[in-house]
C-alpha positions in Angstrom: 53.0 26.0 26.9 50.7 22.9 28.5 50.6 23.1 32.4 50.2 19.7 34.1 47.8 19.7 36.7 47.3 16.8 39.4 43.7 15.9 39.6 42.8 13.6 42.0 39.8 12.3 42.4 40.5 10.3 45.1 40.4 7.0 42.8 43.5 6.0 42.9 44.3 7.2 39.6 41.4 4.6 38.4 39.7 7.1 36.2 42.9 8.3 34.4 45.2 5.2 33.9 47.3 6.4 36.7 48.5 9.0 34.6 48.3 12.9 35.5 46.1 15.0 32.8 47.7 17.6 30.8 46.4 20.4 30.7 47.5 24.0 28.4 47.2 27.9 29.6 44.0 29.3 28.1 42.4 25.4 29.9 44.1 25.6 33.6 42.8 30.1 33.4 39.5 28.8 32.6 39.4 26.3 35.5 40.8 29.1 37.7 38.4 31.3 36.4 35.9 28.7 36.2 34.9 29.6 32.7 33.9 27.8 29.5 37.4 28.0 27.1 37.3 29.3 23.8 38.2 26.9 20.7 42.2 27.0 21.6 43.9 24.2 19.1 43.8 21.8 22.9 42.9 18.2 23.0 40.1 18.9 25.1 38.4 20.8 23.3 34.8 19.9 22.2 33.7 17.9 19.2 32.5 20.2 16.4 29.9 17.7 14.8 30.0 18.3 11.2 33.0 20.6 11.6 34.5 19.9 8.0 38.3 21.9 7.3 39.4 22.7 3.9 42.5 19.9 5.0 40.3 16.9 4.2 39.0 16.1 8.0 41.0 15.9 11.1 41.5 12.1 12.9 43.2 10.9 16.1 46.7 9.1 15.4 45.6 5.3 15.9 47.0 3.4 18.4 48.4 -0.3 16.8 49.6 -3.3 19.1 52.8 -4.2 17.4 56.1 -2.7 19.1 55.0 1.1 19.2 51.6 0.6 20.4 
């Protein structure tokens, strides 16, 4: 379940590209309780340097400049 929160920093959306940031349930709970969230398969998780999966490396999708980009 993902929750959308408006984190307006007063920049008129200049820092977020005019989009709302998306938070998952674990991130919202961590922010409300002011603790650091554990790793939980979220786009906001920290990058773990040197972590390798048995399925190979994990990359974010590459945006193309074609019709889909």
